[in-house]
N, C-alpha and C positions, 0 to 999 in steps of 0.2 A: 503493500500500499504506500501512496505518497508519502505519509507521516513517517514510515520508515526509510522512504528510499528518495535521497535527494541526488539523483544521478540521472545521467542521460539514458533514456530507454533504448536499450539494445534494439537491434534489427531482429523482429519477431517475424522469421521467416515461415509463411504459411506454406505448407506443403500443397502440391497439386491435389493430392488425394482430400485434404480438407476443404479446398476451394469447390472442387468438384461436388462434394457432397451436399453443397448449399446452392439452391437456385437462387441466381442473383436476383436482387429486387429492381424491379423496373424503373428506370430514371425518368423524370419529367422531360419529354422532349428528345428521348433516344435511349440506347442501351446502357445498363449500368456500366460504369467505368471499372477496369480492373484495379483492385487495391494496389496502391503503390507499396513499395517495400520500405520500410521505416529505415532512415538513415541513422547512423551513429551521431549522436549530437555531442553535441554536448547535450560547516557549519563552522573559534579557534581558540587558541589558548591566550593567557594573560601573560603580560611580559615576563619572562624568568630572570632569575638572578645571574649575573655574569657567570660565565663557564669557562673552564680552562681551554687553551689553545689547542688545536689539533695536532697531532704528531706529523712530521713529514713524511711518515710512512703511508699515511692517508691522503694527504693533501697532494703528495707527488706521484700517485700510483698512475699508472698507464693502463687503461682498459684494453683487454685483448679482444678486438672486434672479430666475430666470426659470422658466417651464415646463420641465420636465424632458424632455429627449429619450429615445428608446430606448436601453437600455445599449449600450455598445460592444462589439465583439468582445473586447478584453482585459477587459471586465467580466464577460462571460458572455453578451452578447446578450438577446433577449427583446423584449417590448412596453415601451412607455412607462408609466410608473407611473400616469398619469392625473390626475385633477382633485385638487387640494390639495397636490399634491406639487411643491416648488421646489428647483431645482437652482443651484448657484453654485462657484465656485472662489476658493481663498484662496491668496495668494502667503506661500511661506515659504522660507527659506533653504536652498539646497542643502547648505551646510555651516555649522552653528551656529557655528563657530569664526569664520567670516567672514561675519557676518550684513548687511553691507552689499553682499556679492557676488552671485554668481548665485541666483536663485530659481527655484522650482518651483512648478507649481499643484498645489494639494490639492483634489480634487473634493469637493464637499459635497451633501448632500441633506437637506431638512427638510420637515415638515408642522406648521404651525401649531397650538397647542393649540386643541381644540374649544371649550372654555370660557372666552373671554379674560378673564371676569371673575375665574376662579380660577386664572389662570395663576401656576405657580411659577417657572418659568424653561425653560431648555433642557435635555433630558437626551440625553446623547452617548451612542451604541451603538458597541462593536465585537463584531462576531459571530464572530470567531475566524480561525484559519488556523494561522500567518500566511498571507496571500495572498487572503483573501476580501474582495470589493468589498462595502464597507455601503452604497453608493448603489444597488447593485442588489438587496441582502439587504433592507435596511429595509422597503420597500414590500411585499415578499413575506410580511414576519412580522408587519406591522403589525396584523393583526386580533387577534394575541395580545397586543397592548399598548393595547386600547382606552380602559381605564381610565386607564393613564397617558397616554396622548394626549389625554385630556380636560383635563389640567391641566399638561402638559408640550408644549413644542414638541419634537416627536421628531427627532432630529438623527443623522445618520452620515455617514461619509466613507470614501473609498478611501484607506487607508494609503500613504504614500510607496512608491514600488516597485510600486503595485498598481493594477489597473483603469485609471483614467484619471488618476491621480496619478502622472507620471513612471515609467511601467510598465518594470519590468526585462523585456526580453525575452531570449529565448535560442533554442530550436529552433524550426521551422516546425511546421505542423499535420502535413505528411505524415510527418515524421520522429517526430512524437509520437504518431502512429497506430501506428508500429512499437513505441514504450515510452513511455506517458504519463507516466513518472515520470523521474526524474535517472540511472537506470540502477543496474545492481547490480555489474557487472564494472569493474574500473579502467579499462578503454578506453571502456566506455559512460560512467562518470563524467567522464572527461577530454572526452569529445566533448560532453557537456552544458556543462561547466565553460568550454571553450574558446568554445562560440557565446555564452555568458553575457558572457564577458570581450570578445569581439569586438562585440557589439551594445550592450552597456550599461556598459561601463569605468568611465565618469565617476560612474555613479550607485551602483555596488557599495560603495563605502566609506561611503554617506550614508543606507542604508535600514535600521538597526538600530532596536531597539525604543526605545532611548533618545531617537534624533531623532523618532522617531513620538510619543513622549510630549511632547516640547517642542512638536511641531506642535500637539498638543491644548491645551496651555497657550496658545498663540498663538491657536487656534480659541476658546478660553474668552473671552479679549479681544476677538476680532473678533465673537463673538456678544452681547457686552456683558455678560458674567455676572461676579460677583465670586467666585463659586465653581464648580468643574466639577461637575455632577451628571452621573453615568456609569454606565452598565450594560454590563460586560463580560462576555463568554461566551467558554470555552475559551481560545484563546490571548489573548483579549481581558483576560482576568485577569492575565496575565503583563504585558501593557502596562499595565494599570491599576495594578499593583503598582510598576512601574517609575516611573508617573507620581506616585503617593502618596509614593514615596522622594524624588523629585526636588523636588515641589511640595507637601509635606505640608500648608502652611496654606491651599492653594488646594483641598483636598478637600472636595467637596459631598456629597450623599447619594449614596453609591455602593455598588453591588452586584456581586459577582463570583459567577458561576452556572458550573459545570463546570470546577472550578479546577486550572491547572496547578501543580504541586508546584514552588515556587522552590527548594526544598533538593536536587533531584535533577540529576545530570549527565546527560550524553546516554545513557550506557549505562544508568544507574538509571531514567531516564524510558523508554526504550525497553522494558527489562524490565518495568516496571509496566504499560506499555500491552500487552505481550504476555499478560500475566495478565488484564488487564482485557478483552481482546477473546477470550480462551479462555472467560472467566468468562460473558459475555455470549453466545457461541456455545452454551455449554452450556445456558444458560437457554432459548435459542432452540429447541435441540435437546429440550428437555423440553415445551415449547410444541407442537413437532411430533408428539411421540410422544402427548401428551393429546388432541390434535385429531385426528389421523389415524391413530392405532394401527398396524395393520399396513402401512398405505399410506404410513407416514411415510419419506420419503427418506433419512433418517439413521439408521433403524434403531431397535432397542428401548433402547439405552443410549448414554451419552456416548462409551463406548470405540469402540462400532461405528461410531458417527458419526464420530469423528475417522478411523477407519480408511477409511471410505467415502469421506470427503472428499479426503483424501491420496491414495487410489487414482483418483479422478477428476482431480486434480489432476496425477498423474503420467502419466495416459493423454494429457491435453491437452498435456504437454510433448512427447509422441511426435507427436500428432496432435491440432492445435487443432479445436475444433467449428465447424461451420457455423452461419451466422445467415442471416436473410431479407435482411440488408443487403448481404450478399456479404462482409463483414468476417468475419474469424475470432476466435472466443474461446480466447486463449490461457491457459496456466495461471497467468501474472501477472494477466491480466485477471479470471479467474474469482476468484481470490483476493482481488481489490480488489472484485469484485462481493459476495462473501460479507462482507467487513469492512462495505461500505456498508450492507449490510441490518441491522447490529447497532446502529447509532446511534440507533434508536427502536424500541420495542416495535411499533409498528403496522407497521414494515417487516419483522419477522419473517415474515410470509406472504410476502413477495418471495423470502425466501430458501428456504422450503419449495417454492415453486412453480419457482424457478429450478433448484434441485438436482433437482427432480422431473422438469423437462423435460429437463435434462441427462443424467439416468440412463435415463427411459424412451424419449427420441426422438433423444437424441445431440446436440441443437441448444441452442445457447447465447444465445438472444434477451434472456431475462430478466436472466441475470448480466451480460451486456455491456451492457445499458442502465444498469443499476446502476452498473458501472464506469464508464461514460462519464458519469454525472451525478457521480460522485466525482472524477473527473478534470478536470472542467471542459470536457467536450466537447459542443458543442451539436448539435442535429440536422441544422444545415448544415455538420457537419465542422470547424468551427473550435472551436480551444480558447481558454479565457481564459488569463490570464498567471499564474494561481495557484499553479501548481508553479514556474515561474521566480522568482516573488516569493518563495515560502516558502524556496526554497533559498537566495536571497540573504539574506534576513533572519535565518534562523537560522544561517548560516554568519558573518554578521558579529556576531552575538550570542554566540557561544561561539568561544574560541581553542583548544579541543580539537580536535587532528587525528588521528584515530586511524589505525593502521597495520593491515595486512592481518593481521600477527601478533597484534596487540591483539583485532582483530575475531574471529579464529579461538579465541582464549583463551575468548571470551564464547559461543560457539556451544552448548557444553553446557547453560549456564544457560537461555539463550533456549529451547533445545529442552525443557527440563524445564517451563518457563512455558508453552508452548503447542505442541503438537505439530503444531497446523496452522499457526499463524502465525510462531511462533518461528523456523524456519530462514529465512524471507525477511526478517523483521523486523531480524535480527542485521546483515543486509547493508546497512542504513540507517546503521550506524556509519561507513562509509566515505564518506558523501554529501559531507563537506565536506574530504575529505582532499587535494584538489587544488585547493582554492577559492583565487582569486588576492588575495583582501584578508585581512589577519590580523584574526582575532576580538577582541573587547574584553574577553571573561571567560568563566568556566565557568557560573556561575550567577548569575542576576538579584539585585540588590540591592532589596530591597522594604521594608526597615524605614522605618517612616513615624511616628516620635514626633512627637505633638502634633497627628496628623491626625485629622479628625472620624471617628466609628465606620464600618466598613466591613462589610457583610454578606456572608459567604464562604459559598457553598452546595456541597455536596458530595453526590453521588447514589451509594449502595452499588452500584449495578448499571452505572455508567458504564463503557464500554470504553476510552474515549479518554483520560480523566482520571480515574483511580482515586480513589475517596473519600478515601484518606489525604491527597491534596493538599490538600484544602481546609483541615483541621485544621493541616497545617504552614504554609499562607499565613498563616492567622489568627494563629497564633504568630510567624511571622516579622514580620508588620505591626506587632507590638507591644502590649505591654500597653493595653488600654483602646481600641484600634483594631480589632483584627480581632474580628468576632463570628461564630462558626462555627454554621451551620445543616446537620444531616446529613438526607437524604431517603433513606427505605428504599423504593427503587424501581428503574426501569429507564430505560435510556437515557442519552443524551448532553445534559445540562441539564435543570432541574427546572421553571424557569417557564413556566406555560402546560400544563404536563403533569401536575403535581401540586398540588391544590388548596390544601394546607395552605401549602407553600412559596410559591405565588403570593399568597395572603391575606397572609402575613409580608412579601414582598416590597412589595407595594402598600401596607401600613400604613405601611413605613419610608418610601418613596419620596413617597407622598402626605401622609403625617400627620407623620413624623418620627419615629414609634415603632419603635424597633428590636426585634428579639426577643431574648429571653434568649440569652445565649452558651451552646452547648451543646443547644439547642433540637434535637428530633428529630422528623421528620414522616413519617408512614407512607402 
C-alpha cells in the first residue's frame, strides 16, 4: 500500500494470458487502447555528531568494473543489462563512527559517457523507495537519459540495506505471499519486526539515510569526482537533501524530481499521500468516463466511483477473487494494484481494465499483476527485499513511534482525505511502533547553505509526493540553493514525461544553466 511504499512503481508486466482472459472494455469512439507498460519512474535523519575521518584504504579504493551479471533475487531478478554496463562493489564502513572497523559492500553500476570528448563527469542516480535497487533500475530507465548519457557516466547503486548492498532480510517468500507489506495489525507488525531482528539485527542501526548520504560522498571520491553530480527521484530527493546538508561544498549539478516534503512528519506525510492518491484516482476516473462513457467501471461520477471501488474491496474481504495463477486477489492486493496504476498516466488504462475484469468476470488477473509489480514479486514467485529495506530505513530515520490511540485519532482525517485509500493508509502509522532500533529524528535536516543551486521539481498531479513538498524542499535547502520548478501534469516524476521540464533539466545538467526559480511548465 502507498503508506508503506514511497517508491516508484515497478513495471507491472501483464502477461499475454492475463490480458487475453479479459474482454476489453469498449471505448467511446473506438476500440479500447492496449494498456501501456508501466515505466520505472521514479522520507531523513537529524544532523549527527562529527565523525572520524575515513581511512585512505576506503577513500583511495579503485573499483574493479566488470560486465554486469543478471540482477539477484534481492534486487528483483531479470536479465543482465547487456553491453556497455559495468558493475563493481565499493567498501564502506558498516558504522561510520568506527570507520576502521567492519565494512559492507555497496553495489555499483555505470555506463560510460557516450561522447568521451565531451564528458562532464559521473551523474549518480537514486530512483526512490526507500528500498529500490539502482543497479537494476538504471539500465531499465536509461533510454530516458540518452542526452545525459552522452556527456555523463551514468551511475547508480543499491543503497545500504537494499538489493546487493548488505540487504536487510525479514520474511520469506511464502509468508510475503500472505501479506507482501509489513502488516496492519500489531500482531502482524510484530511478526514482521521479529523476523527483521532475527535475520538482520547487526544491519538495522546502520541503514539510515544519513549513512547512505555518507556512502555517496565516499562514492564521489572513489569515482574520482571533486563534486557529486546527482539526480534524485522520490525518496532520492530526501537522500539528496540530507547529502546537501552534510556535504554542501561537495554538491555539484543536482536535480530533485518528485520531491518528498522535508517539513512533514509521518502523519502529515501520510495524510498528504492520501490526498495525492485520491486526486490521482479522480483524474483516472475522469479519463475512464471520457474514454468509455457508459462502459466505464467506475461509473458516471467520482462519488459513484469511490462507492463502487469500496464495494469491490469489501466483497474481496469476504471472498478474494480467483486468478489464472491459482493465487487469490485479496482486498489489500486489489488496493495495492489500484495504487500502482496511479503512478503514471499511461497506466490508468490498467486501472480501467483491471476494475472492469473484476466487475464483469469476478477475476483479478490484472490488479494482481499490478500489485505484484508494486510489491517486488517476480514471475518466479521471489520477492526483492524492497519492503524489508524500506521499513528498516524509514524506522531508523524517524524517532516517532505511534500508539494505537494516536493512530485512531488520525483516522477521521485520513478518511476525509481519501474514502478509498485513507482507511488503509492510516494503519501505516503503526509500522515502526515495535521496531527494535531507536530512530534518529522526526524530519530530515536539509538546510544546505553555501551549496550550489539544486533544481527541485514538483508535479501538480503527483499521487505519492504532492507538489507542495517541492516548494518546501526548495525553501528548506536555503536561499540561493533551492530552485523550484512546477509542472502542471500527471504522474510521479516529470523528467522524460514533460517536455518543458526535461528541457530545463537537460540545460542545467549539461550546460549548467538553471531555470528561474518559480518556473512553471505545462
